[in-house]
PDB file with SEQRES, HELIX, SHEET and CRYST1 records, atoms N, CA, C and O in Angstrom:
SEQRES   1 A   74  MET PRO HIS GLY ASP ILE GLU THR PHE HIS LYS ASP GLY          
SEQRES   2 A   74  SER TRP TYR ASN ALA VAL GLU GLY THR ASP GLN VAL SER          
SEQRES   3 A   74  GLU PRO PHE GLU THR LYS GLU GLN ALA LYS ALA GLU GLY          
SEQRES   4 A   74  ARG GLU MET ALA ARG GLU LEU LYS VAL GLU HIS ILE ILE          
SEQRES   5 A   74  LYS GLY LEU ASP GLY GLN VAL HIS GLU ARG ASN THR TYR          
SEQRES   6 A   74  GLY HIS ASP PRO ARG ASN ILE PRO GLY                          
HELIX    1 AA1 LYS A   32  LEU A   46  1                                  15    
SHEET    1 AA1 4 SER A  14  VAL A  19  0                                        
SHEET    2 AA1 4 ILE A   6  LYS A  11 -1                                        
SHEET    3 AA1 4 GLU A  49  LYS A  53  1                                        
SHEET    4 AA1 4 VAL A  59  THR A  64 -1                                        
CRYST1    1.000    1.000    1.000  90.00  90.00  90.00 P 1           1          
ATOM      1  N   MET A   1       2.639  -2.985 -12.297  1.00  0.00           N  
ATOM      2  CA  MET A   1       1.364  -2.363 -11.972  1.00  0.00           C  
ATOM      3  C   MET A   1       1.594  -0.862 -11.798  1.00  0.00           C  
ATOM      4  O   MET A   1       2.573  -0.459 -11.169  1.00  0.00           O  
ATOM      5  N   PRO A   2       0.699  -0.026 -12.349  1.00  0.00           N  
ATOM      6  CA  PRO A   2       0.876   1.418 -12.239  1.00  0.00           C  
ATOM      7  C   PRO A   2       0.726   1.907 -10.806  1.00  0.00           C  
ATOM      8  O   PRO A   2       0.035   1.292  -9.995  1.00  0.00           O  
ATOM      9  N   HIS A   3       1.386   3.027 -10.505  1.00  0.00           N  
ATOM     10  CA  HIS A   3       1.338   3.559  -9.152  1.00  0.00           C  
ATOM     11  C   HIS A   3       0.803   4.975  -9.109  1.00  0.00           C  
ATOM     12  O   HIS A   3       1.019   5.673  -8.119  1.00  0.00           O  
ATOM     13  N   GLY A   4       0.102   5.432 -10.159  1.00  0.00           N  
ATOM     14  CA  GLY A   4      -0.479   6.763 -10.169  1.00  0.00           C  
ATOM     15  C   GLY A   4      -1.768   6.786  -9.363  1.00  0.00           C  
ATOM     16  O   GLY A   4      -2.372   5.746  -9.103  1.00  0.00           O  
ATOM     17  N   ASP A   5      -2.179   7.986  -8.972  1.00  0.00           N  
ATOM     18  CA  ASP A   5      -3.448   8.137  -8.266  1.00  0.00           C  
ATOM     19  C   ASP A   5      -4.600   7.792  -9.193  1.00  0.00           C  
ATOM     20  O   ASP A   5      -4.453   7.809 -10.415  1.00  0.00           O  
ATOM     21  N   ILE A   6      -5.751   7.478  -8.605  1.00  0.00           N  
ATOM     22  CA  ILE A   6      -6.949   7.145  -9.365  1.00  0.00           C  
ATOM     23  C   ILE A   6      -7.825   8.384  -9.430  1.00  0.00           C  
ATOM     24  O   ILE A   6      -8.090   9.020  -8.410  1.00  0.00           O  
ATOM     25  N   GLU A   7      -8.269   8.722 -10.616  1.00  0.00           N  
ATOM     26  CA  GLU A   7      -9.121   9.881 -10.819  1.00  0.00           C  
ATOM     27  C   GLU A   7     -10.482   9.420 -11.348  1.00  0.00           C  
ATOM     28  O   GLU A   7     -10.547   8.690 -12.337  1.00  0.00           O  
ATOM     29  N   THR A   8     -11.565   9.841 -10.696  1.00  0.00           N  
ATOM     30  CA  THR A   8     -12.923   9.584 -11.156  1.00  0.00           C  
ATOM     31  C   THR A   8     -13.429  10.881 -11.773  1.00  0.00           C  
ATOM     32  O   THR A   8     -13.375  11.936 -11.142  1.00  0.00           O  
ATOM     33  N   PHE A   9     -13.921  10.801 -13.013  1.00  0.00           N  
ATOM     34  CA  PHE A   9     -14.336  12.011 -13.726  1.00  0.00           C  
ATOM     35  C   PHE A   9     -15.472  11.721 -14.703  1.00  0.00           C  
ATOM     36  O   PHE A   9     -15.746  10.569 -15.038  1.00  0.00           O  
ATOM     37  N   HIS A  10     -16.126  12.792 -15.151  1.00  0.00           N  
ATOM     38  CA  HIS A  10     -17.250  12.717 -16.086  1.00  0.00           C  
ATOM     39  C   HIS A  10     -16.797  13.186 -17.457  1.00  0.00           C  
ATOM     40  O   HIS A  10     -16.094  14.189 -17.582  1.00  0.00           O  
ATOM     41  N   LYS A  11     -17.211  12.443 -18.494  1.00  0.00           N  
ATOM     42  CA  LYS A  11     -16.872  12.829 -19.856  1.00  0.00           C  
ATOM     43  C   LYS A  11     -17.912  12.250 -20.806  1.00  0.00           C  
ATOM     44  O   LYS A  11     -18.218  11.059 -20.750  1.00  0.00           O  
ATOM     45  N   ASP A  12     -18.442  13.075 -21.659  1.00  0.00           N  
ATOM     46  CA  ASP A  12     -19.377  12.653 -22.710  1.00  0.00           C  
ATOM     47  C   ASP A  12     -20.559  11.846 -22.174  1.00  0.00           C  
ATOM     48  O   ASP A  12     -20.965  10.861 -22.790  1.00  0.00           O  
ATOM     49  N   GLY A  13     -21.114  12.253 -21.034  1.00  0.00           N  
ATOM     50  CA  GLY A  13     -22.312  11.622 -20.505  1.00  0.00           C  
ATOM     51  C   GLY A  13     -22.090  10.385 -19.655  1.00  0.00           C  
ATOM     52  O   GLY A  13     -23.057   9.769 -19.206  1.00  0.00           O  
ATOM     53  N   SER A  14     -20.840  10.007 -19.423  1.00  0.00           N  
ATOM     54  CA  SER A  14     -20.539   8.831 -18.605  1.00  0.00           C  
ATOM     55  C   SER A  14     -19.454   9.181 -17.581  1.00  0.00           C  
ATOM     56  O   SER A  14     -18.783  10.208 -17.686  1.00  0.00           O  
ATOM     57  N   TRP A  15     -19.303   8.305 -16.597  1.00  0.00           N  
ATOM     58  CA  TRP A  15     -18.286   8.448 -15.555  1.00  0.00           C  
ATOM     59  C   TRP A  15     -17.200   7.421 -15.787  1.00  0.00           C  
ATOM     60  O   TRP A  15     -17.477   6.301 -16.216  1.00  0.00           O  
ATOM     61  N   TYR A  16     -15.951   7.804 -15.500  1.00  0.00           N  
ATOM     62  CA  TYR A  16     -14.793   6.944 -15.737  1.00  0.00           C  
ATOM     63  C   TYR A  16     -13.827   7.015 -14.562  1.00  0.00           C  
ATOM     64  O   TYR A  16     -13.885   7.924 -13.735  1.00  0.00           O  
ATOM     65  N   ASN A  17     -12.940   6.029 -14.516  1.00  0.00           N  
ATOM     66  CA  ASN A  17     -11.791   6.037 -13.607  1.00  0.00           C  
ATOM     67  C   ASN A  17     -10.548   5.922 -14.468  1.00  0.00           C  
ATOM     68  O   ASN A  17     -10.521   5.182 -15.451  1.00  0.00           O  
ATOM     69  N   ALA A  18      -9.521   6.664 -14.086  1.00  0.00           N  
ATOM     70  CA  ALA A  18      -8.259   6.603 -14.817  1.00  0.00           C  
ATOM     71  C   ALA A  18      -7.111   6.575 -13.828  1.00  0.00           C  
ATOM     72  O   ALA A  18      -7.199   7.131 -12.733  1.00  0.00           O  
ATOM     73  N   VAL A  19      -6.036   5.923 -14.229  1.00  0.00           N  
ATOM     74  CA  VAL A  19      -4.800   5.919 -13.451  1.00  0.00           C  
ATOM     75  C   VAL A  19      -3.969   7.072 -13.980  1.00  0.00           C  
ATOM     76  O   VAL A  19      -3.558   7.067 -15.141  1.00  0.00           O  
ATOM     77  N   GLU A  20      -3.720   8.065 -13.127  1.00  0.00           N  
ATOM     78  CA  GLU A  20      -2.961   9.239 -13.552  1.00  0.00           C  
ATOM     79  C   GLU A  20      -1.577   8.848 -14.050  1.00  0.00           C  
ATOM     80  O   GLU A  20      -0.930   7.963 -13.490  1.00  0.00           O  
ATOM     81  N   GLY A  21      -1.139   9.506 -15.093  1.00  0.00           N  
ATOM     82  CA  GLY A  21       0.181   9.256 -15.645  1.00  0.00           C  
ATOM     83  C   GLY A  21       0.225   8.096 -16.626  1.00  0.00           C  
ATOM     84  O   GLY A  21       1.294   7.744 -17.124  1.00  0.00           O  
ATOM     85  N   THR A  22      -0.927   7.501 -16.906  1.00  0.00           N  
ATOM     86  CA  THR A  22      -1.002   6.403 -17.875  1.00  0.00           C  
ATOM     87  C   THR A  22      -2.184   6.662 -18.806  1.00  0.00           C  
ATOM     88  O   THR A  22      -2.944   7.611 -18.612  1.00  0.00           O  
ATOM     89  N   ASP A  23      -2.325   5.821 -19.803  1.00  0.00           N  
ATOM     90  CA  ASP A  23      -3.501   5.912 -20.673  1.00  0.00           C  
ATOM     91  C   ASP A  23      -4.559   4.886 -20.266  1.00  0.00           C  
ATOM     92  O   ASP A  23      -5.470   4.585 -21.038  1.00  0.00           O  
ATOM     93  N   GLN A  24      -4.435   4.359 -19.069  1.00  0.00           N  
ATOM     94  CA  GLN A  24      -5.346   3.344 -18.548  1.00  0.00           C  
ATOM     95  C   GLN A  24      -6.636   4.005 -18.039  1.00  0.00           C  
ATOM     96  O   GLN A  24      -6.627   4.697 -17.021  1.00  0.00           O  
ATOM     97  N   VAL A  25      -7.759   3.781 -18.772  1.00  0.00           N  
ATOM     98  CA  VAL A  25      -9.062   4.343 -18.418  1.00  0.00           C  
ATOM     99  C   VAL A  25     -10.065   3.197 -18.362  1.00  0.00           C  
ATOM    100  O   VAL A  25     -10.028   2.279 -19.182  1.00  0.00           O  
ATOM    101  N   SER A  26     -10.962   3.266 -17.378  1.00  0.00           N  
ATOM    102  CA  SER A  26     -11.957   2.210 -17.190  1.00  0.00           C  
ATOM    103  C   SER A  26     -13.025   2.256 -18.265  1.00  0.00           C  
ATOM    104  O   SER A  26     -13.108   3.204 -19.045  1.00  0.00           O  
ATOM    105  N   GLU A  27     -13.826   1.232 -18.290  1.00  0.00           N  
ATOM    106  CA  GLU A  27     -15.045   1.232 -19.089  1.00  0.00           C  
ATOM    107  C   GLU A  27     -15.984   2.274 -18.484  1.00  0.00           C  
ATOM    108  O   GLU A  27     -15.842   2.600 -17.306  1.00  0.00           O  
ATOM    109  N   PRO A  28     -16.938   2.809 -19.251  1.00  0.00           N  
ATOM    110  CA  PRO A  28     -17.832   3.839 -18.709  1.00  0.00           C  
ATOM    111  C   PRO A  28     -18.813   3.287 -17.677  1.00  0.00           C  
ATOM    112  O   PRO A  28     -19.222   2.127 -17.733  1.00  0.00           O  
ATOM    113  N   PHE A  29     -19.177   4.160 -16.730  1.00  0.00           N  
ATOM    114  CA  PHE A  29     -20.187   3.856 -15.721  1.00  0.00           C  
ATOM    115  C   PHE A  29     -21.361   4.793 -15.943  1.00  0.00           C  
ATOM    116  O   PHE A  29     -21.177   5.930 -16.377  1.00  0.00           O  
ATOM    117  N   GLU A  30     -22.564   4.325 -15.648  1.00  0.00           N  
ATOM    118  CA  GLU A  30     -23.753   5.152 -15.820  1.00  0.00           C  
ATOM    119  C   GLU A  30     -23.878   6.215 -14.746  1.00  0.00           C  
ATOM    120  O   GLU A  30     -24.386   7.305 -15.008  1.00  0.00           O  
ATOM    121  N   THR A  31     -23.414   5.908 -13.525  1.00  0.00           N  
ATOM    122  CA  THR A  31     -23.572   6.853 -12.425  1.00  0.00           C  
ATOM    123  C   THR A  31     -22.233   7.157 -11.770  1.00  0.00           C  
ATOM    124  O   THR A  31     -21.281   6.381 -11.852  1.00  0.00           O  
ATOM    125  N   LYS A  32     -22.194   8.309 -11.120  1.00  0.00           N  
ATOM    126  CA  LYS A  32     -21.003   8.716 -10.381  1.00  0.00           C  
ATOM    127  C   LYS A  32     -20.747   7.748  -9.235  1.00  0.00           C  
ATOM    128  O   LYS A  32     -19.598   7.400  -8.964  1.00  0.00           O  
ATOM    129  N   GLU A  33     -21.800   7.310  -8.563  1.00  0.00           N  
ATOM    130  CA  GLU A  33     -21.646   6.398  -7.427  1.00  0.00           C  
ATOM    131  C   GLU A  33     -20.999   5.083  -7.844  1.00  0.00           C  
ATOM    132  O   GLU A  33     -20.158   4.557  -7.115  1.00  0.00           O  
ATOM    133  N   GLN A  34     -21.372   4.545  -8.994  1.00  0.00           N  
ATOM    134  CA  GLN A  34     -20.759   3.308  -9.489  1.00  0.00           C  
ATOM    135  C   GLN A  34     -19.272   3.518  -9.753  1.00  0.00           C  
ATOM    136  O   GLN A  34     -18.441   2.693  -9.374  1.00  0.00           O  
ATOM    137  N   ALA A  35     -18.944   4.634 -10.407  1.00  0.00           N  
ATOM    138  CA  ALA A  35     -17.548   4.928 -10.719  1.00  0.00           C  
ATOM    139  C   ALA A  35     -16.743   5.165  -9.444  1.00  0.00           C  
ATOM    140  O   ALA A  35     -15.604   4.710  -9.337  1.00  0.00           O  
ATOM    141  N   LYS A  36     -17.333   5.882  -8.468  1.00  0.00           N  
ATOM    142  CA  LYS A  36     -16.634   6.137  -7.208  1.00  0.00           C  
ATOM    143  C   LYS A  36     -16.315   4.836  -6.484  1.00  0.00           C  
ATOM    144  O   LYS A  36     -15.212   4.668  -5.962  1.00  0.00           O  
ATOM    145  N   ALA A  37     -17.279   3.912  -6.450  1.00  0.00           N  
ATOM    146  CA  ALA A  37     -17.066   2.638  -5.753  1.00  0.00           C  
ATOM    147  C   ALA A  37     -15.921   1.854  -6.395  1.00  0.00           C  
ATOM    148  O   ALA A  37     -15.064   1.314  -5.696  1.00  0.00           O  
ATOM    149  N   GLU A  38     -15.913   1.797  -7.704  1.00  0.00           N  
ATOM    150  CA  GLU A  38     -14.850   1.074  -8.403  1.00  0.00           C  
ATOM    151  C   GLU A  38     -13.508   1.796  -8.241  1.00  0.00           C  
ATOM    152  O   GLU A  38     -12.482   1.150  -8.032  1.00  0.00           O  
ATOM    153  N   GLY A  39     -13.510   3.125  -8.335  1.00  0.00           N  
ATOM    154  CA  GLY A  39     -12.286   3.903  -8.154  1.00  0.00           C  
ATOM    155  C   GLY A  39     -11.710   3.734  -6.764  1.00  0.00           C  
ATOM    156  O   GLY A  39     -10.494   3.650  -6.596  1.00  0.00           O  
ATOM    157  N   ARG A  40     -12.582   3.684  -5.763  1.00  0.00           N  
ATOM    158  CA  ARG A  40     -12.140   3.482  -4.380  1.00  0.00           C  
ATOM    159  C   ARG A  40     -11.429   2.146  -4.243  1.00  0.00           C  
ATOM    160  O   ARG A  40     -10.377   2.064  -3.609  1.00  0.00           O  
ATOM    161  N   GLU A  41     -11.997   1.093  -4.836  1.00  0.00           N  
ATOM    162  CA  GLU A  41     -11.370  -0.231  -4.769  1.00  0.00           C  
ATOM    163  C   GLU A  41     -10.017  -0.238  -5.483  1.00  0.00           C  
ATOM    164  O   GLU A  41      -9.058  -0.838  -4.996  1.00  0.00           O  
ATOM    165  N   MET A  42      -9.943   0.425  -6.629  1.00  0.00           N  
ATOM    166  CA  MET A  42      -8.678   0.509  -7.361  1.00  0.00           C  
ATOM    167  C   MET A  42      -7.622   1.218  -6.506  1.00  0.00           C  
ATOM    168  O   MET A  42      -6.480   0.766  -6.420  1.00  0.00           O  
ATOM    169  N   ALA A  43      -8.011   2.330  -5.876  1.00  0.00           N  
ATOM    170  CA  ALA A  43      -7.079   3.092  -5.042  1.00  0.00           C  
ATOM    171  C   ALA A  43      -6.624   2.288  -3.832  1.00  0.00           C  
ATOM    172  O   ALA A  43      -5.459   2.358  -3.440  1.00  0.00           O  
ATOM    173  N   ARG A  44      -7.532   1.530  -3.242  1.00  0.00           N  
ATOM    174  CA  ARG A  44      -7.169   0.690  -2.094  1.00  0.00           C  
ATOM    175  C   ARG A  44      -6.164  -0.375  -2.504  1.00  0.00           C  
ATOM    176  O   ARG A  44      -5.191  -0.624  -1.792  1.00  0.00           O  
ATOM    177  N   GLU A  45      -6.399  -1.000  -3.646  1.00  0.00           N  
ATOM    178  CA  GLU A  45      -5.492  -2.051  -4.120  1.00  0.00           C  
ATOM    179  C   GLU A  45      -4.099  -1.491  -4.411  1.00  0.00           C  
ATOM    180  O   GLU A  45      -3.092  -2.125  -4.096  1.00  0.00           O  
ATOM    181  N   LEU A  46      -4.046  -0.301  -5.011  1.00  0.00           N  
ATOM    182  CA  LEU A  46      -2.764   0.304  -5.375  1.00  0.00           C  
ATOM    183  C   LEU A  46      -2.149   1.121  -4.245  1.00  0.00           C  
ATOM    184  O   LEU A  46      -0.996   1.544  -4.332  1.00  0.00           O  
ATOM    185  N   LYS A  47      -2.937   1.346  -3.165  1.00  0.00           N  
ATOM    186  CA  LYS A  47      -2.496   2.151  -2.021  1.00  0.00           C  
ATOM    187  C   LYS A  47      -2.099   3.560  -2.463  1.00  0.00           C  
ATOM    188  O   LYS A  47      -1.009   4.043  -2.158  1.00  0.00           O  
ATOM    189  N   VAL A  48      -3.021   4.207  -3.194  1.00  0.00           N  
ATOM    190  CA  VAL A  48      -2.803   5.554  -3.710  1.00  0.00           C  
ATOM    191  C   VAL A  48      -3.991   6.444  -3.354  1.00  0.00           C  
ATOM    192  O   VAL A  48      -4.915   6.010  -2.666  1.00  0.00           O  
ATOM    193  N   GLU A  49      -3.963   7.675  -3.821  1.00  0.00           N  
ATOM    194  CA  GLU A  49      -5.038   8.626  -3.571  1.00  0.00           C  
ATOM    195  C   GLU A  49      -6.148   8.466  -4.610  1.00  0.00           C  
ATOM    196  O   GLU A  49      -5.880   8.169  -5.774  1.00  0.00           O  
ATOM    197  N   HIS A  50      -7.391   8.663  -4.182  1.00  0.00           N  
ATOM    198  CA  HIS A  50      -8.552   8.638  -5.069  1.00  0.00           C  
ATOM    199  C   HIS A  50      -9.076  10.067  -5.167  1.00  0.00           C  
ATOM    200  O   HIS A  50      -9.509  10.650  -4.173  1.00  0.00           O  
ATOM    201  N   ILE A  51      -9.032  10.617  -6.365  1.00  0.00           N  
ATOM    202  CA  ILE A  51      -9.456  11.993  -6.623  1.00  0.00           C  
ATOM    203  C   ILE A  51     -10.776  11.939  -7.377  1.00  0.00           C  
ATOM    204  O   ILE A  51     -10.856  11.332  -8.445  1.00  0.00           O  
ATOM    205  N   ILE A  52     -11.812  12.569  -6.830  1.00  0.00           N  
ATOM    206  CA  ILE A  52     -13.152  12.525  -7.420  1.00  0.00           C  
ATOM    207  C   ILE A  52     -13.519  13.924  -7.887  1.00  0.00           C  
ATOM    208  O   ILE A  52     -13.554  14.868  -7.098  1.00  0.00           O  
ATOM    209  N   LYS A  53     -13.790  14.042  -9.179  1.00  0.00           N  
ATOM    210  CA  LYS A  53     -14.167  15.324  -9.767  1.00  0.00           C  
ATOM    211  C   LYS A  53     -15.671  15.358 -10.031  1.00  0.00           C  
ATOM    212  O   LYS A  53     -16.300  14.323 -10.251  1.00  0.00           O  
ATOM    213  N   GLY A  54     -16.232  16.558 -10.004  1.00  0.00           N  
ATOM    214  CA  GLY A  54     -17.645  16.747 -10.297  1.00  0.00           C  
ATOM    215  C   GLY A  54     -17.867  17.014 -11.771  1.00  0.00           C  
ATOM    216  O   GLY A  54     -16.933  16.982 -12.572  1.00  0.00           O  
ATOM    217  N   LEU A  55     -19.125  17.279 -12.121  1.00  0.00           N  
ATOM    218  CA  LEU A  55     -19.458  17.580 -13.507  1.00  0.00           C  
ATOM    219  C   LEU A  55     -18.713  18.803 -14.026  1.00  0.00           C  
ATOM    220  O   LEU A  55     -18.459  18.918 -15.225  1.00  0.00           O  
ATOM    221  N   ASP A  56     -18.361  19.721 -13.120  1.00  0.00           N  
ATOM    222  CA  ASP A  56     -17.650  20.941 -13.493  1.00  0.00           C  
ATOM    223  C   ASP A  56     -16.149  20.731 -13.686  1.00  0.00           C  
ATOM    224  O   ASP A  56     -15.436  21.664 -14.054  1.00  0.00           O  
ATOM    225  N   GLY A  57     -15.666  19.511 -13.439  1.00  0.00           N  
ATOM    226  CA  GLY A  57     -14.246  19.202 -13.597  1.00  0.00           C  
ATOM    227  C   GLY A  57     -13.391  19.562 -12.402  1.00  0.00           C  
ATOM    228  O   GLY A  57     -12.188  19.302 -12.396  1.00  0.00           O  
ATOM    229  N   GLN A  58     -14.000  20.161 -11.385  1.00  0.00           N  
ATOM    230  CA  GLN A  58     -13.275  20.539 -10.179  1.00  0.00           C  
ATOM    231  C   GLN A  58     -13.198  19.362  -9.210  1.00  0.00           C  
ATOM    232  O   GLN A  58     -14.100  18.524  -9.171  1.00  0.00           O  
ATOM    233  N   VAL A  59     -12.127  19.302  -8.434  1.00  0.00           N  
ATOM    234  CA  VAL A  59     -11.978  18.254  -7.438  1.00  0.00           C  
ATOM    235  C   VAL A  59     -12.997  18.491  -6.328  1.00  0.00           C  
ATOM    236  O   VAL A  59     -13.026  19.557  -5.715  1.00  0.00           O  
ATOM    237  N   HIS A  60     -13.825  17.492  -6.081  1.00  0.00           N  
ATOM    238  CA  HIS A  60     -14.849  17.590  -5.039  1.00  0.00           C  
ATOM    239  C   HIS A  60     -14.490  16.772  -3.809  1.00  0.00           C  
ATOM    240  O   HIS A  60     -14.989  17.034  -2.714  1.00  0.00           O  
ATOM    241  N   GLU A  61     -13.627  15.785  -3.987  1.00  0.00           N  
ATOM    242  CA  GLU A  61     -13.298  14.898  -2.873  1.00  0.00           C  
ATOM    243  C   GLU A  61     -11.951  14.246  -3.143  1.00  0.00           C  
ATOM    244  O   GLU A  61     -11.603  13.971  -4.291  1.00  0.00           O  
ATOM    245  N   ARG A  62     -11.187  13.997  -2.065  1.00  0.00           N  
ATOM    246  CA  ARG A  62      -9.908  13.280  -2.156  1.00  0.00           C  
ATOM    247  C   ARG A  62      -9.824  12.332  -0.972  1.00  0.00           C  
ATOM    248  O   ARG A  62     -10.145  12.702   0.157  1.00  0.00           O  
ATOM    249  N   ASN A  63      -9.394  11.120  -1.235  1.00  0.00           N  
ATOM    250  CA  ASN A  63      -9.218  10.123  -0.184  1.00  0.00           C  
ATOM    251  C   ASN A  63      -7.897   9.406  -0.415  1.00  0.00           C  
ATOM    252  O   ASN A  63      -7.576   9.030  -1.542  1.00  0.00           O  
ATOM    253  N   THR A  64      -7.136   9.220   0.651  1.00  0.00           N  
ATOM    254  CA  THR A  64      -5.854   8.541   0.558  1.00  0.00           C  
ATOM    255  C   THR A  64      -5.986   7.139   1.137  1.00  0.00           C  
ATOM    256  O   THR A  64      -6.522   6.953   2.229  1.00  0.00           O  
ATOM    257  N   TYR A  65      -5.492   6.161   0.394  1.00  0.00           N  
ATOM    258  CA  TYR A  65      -5.509   4.764   0.830  1.00  0.00           C  
ATOM    259  C   TYR A  65      -4.076   4.251   0.804  1.00  0.00           C  
ATOM    260  O   TYR A  65      -3.523   3.992  -0.264  1.00  0.00           O  
ATOM    261  N   GLY A  66      -3.490   4.108   1.959  1.00  0.00           N  
ATOM    262  CA  GLY A  66      -2.124   3.601   2.000  1.00  0.00           C  
ATOM    263  C   GLY A  66      -1.189   4.582   2.632  1.00  0.00           C  
ATOM    264  O   GLY A  66      -1.176   4.728   3.855  1.00  0.00           O  
ATOM    265  N   HIS A  67      -0.408   5.258   1.834  1.00  0.00           N  
ATOM    266  CA  HIS A  67       0.663   6.123   2.319  1.00  0.00           C  
ATOM    267  C   HIS A  67       0.176   7.552   2.471  1.00  0.00           C  
ATOM    268  O   HIS A  67       0.327   8.365   1.558  1.00  0.00           O  
ATOM    269  N   ASP A  68      -0.408   7.860   3.616  1.00  0.00           N  
ATOM    270  CA  ASP A  68      -0.876   9.207   3.893  1.00  0.00           C  
ATOM    271  C   ASP A  68       0.334  10.091   4.170  1.00  0.00           C  
ATOM    272  O   ASP A  68       1.095   9.809   5.095  1.00  0.00           O  
ATOM    273  N   PRO A  69       0.532  11.163   3.384  1.00  0.00           N  
ATOM    274  CA  PRO A  69       1.725  11.983   3.551  1.00  0.00           C  
ATOM    275  C   PRO A  69       1.717  12.853   4.801  1.00  0.00           C  
ATOM    276  O   PRO A  69       2.760  13.365   5.207  1.00  0.00           O  
ATOM    277  N   ARG A  70       0.556  13.023   5.410  1.00  0.00           N  
ATOM    278  CA  ARG A  70       0.491  13.875   6.593  1.00  0.00           C  
ATOM    279  C   ARG A  70       0.910  13.106   7.832  1.00  0.00           C  
ATOM    280  O   ARG A  70       0.668  11.903   7.936  1.00  0.00           O  
ATOM    281  N   ASN A  71       1.528  13.789   8.755  1.00  0.00           N  
ATOM    282  CA  ASN A  71       1.966  13.179  10.002  1.00  0.00           C  
ATOM    283  C   ASN A  71       1.097  13.700  11.147  1.00  0.00           C  
ATOM    284  O   ASN A  71       1.594  14.272  12.117  1.00  0.00           O  
ATOM    285  N   ILE A  72      -0.213  13.486  11.007  1.00  0.00           N  
ATOM    286  CA  ILE A  72      -1.172  13.965  11.986  1.00  0.00           C  
ATOM    287  C   ILE A  72      -1.905  12.756  12.573  1.00  0.00           C  
ATOM    288  O   ILE A  72      -2.480  11.966  11.823  1.00  0.00           O  
ATOM    289  N   PRO A  73      -1.894  12.598  13.903  1.00  0.00           N  
ATOM    290  CA  PRO A  73      -2.602  11.466  14.494  1.00  0.00           C  
ATOM    291  C   PRO A  73      -4.107  11.577  14.270  1.00  0.00           C  
ATOM    292  O   PRO A  73      -4.670  12.671  14.213  1.00  0.00           O  
ATOM    293  N   GLY A  74      -4.741  10.412  14.144  1.00  0.00           N  
ATOM    294  CA  GLY A  74      -6.200  10.386  14.019  1.00  0.00           C  
ATOM    295  C   GLY A  74      -6.596  10.212  12.678  1.00  0.00           C  
ATOM    296  O   GLY A  74      -7.791  10.166  12.388  1.00  0.00           O  
TER     297      GLY A  74                                                      
END                                                                             
């Protein structure tokens, strides 16, 4: 099973999820919310980071599921 972070992004009018470092890309989603929900579940299962990009391609949100690299309580 791949261990790359999950990236949610927009391309050609649809939203997708991809496992970074692989050619594994999801089927297209009609909305960002649908893609985010599926990407979140993928990241939780793999215990990796979920990176969500906006229409501009910039990172708008990041969530870590599993191994949080920071050593900050709370």
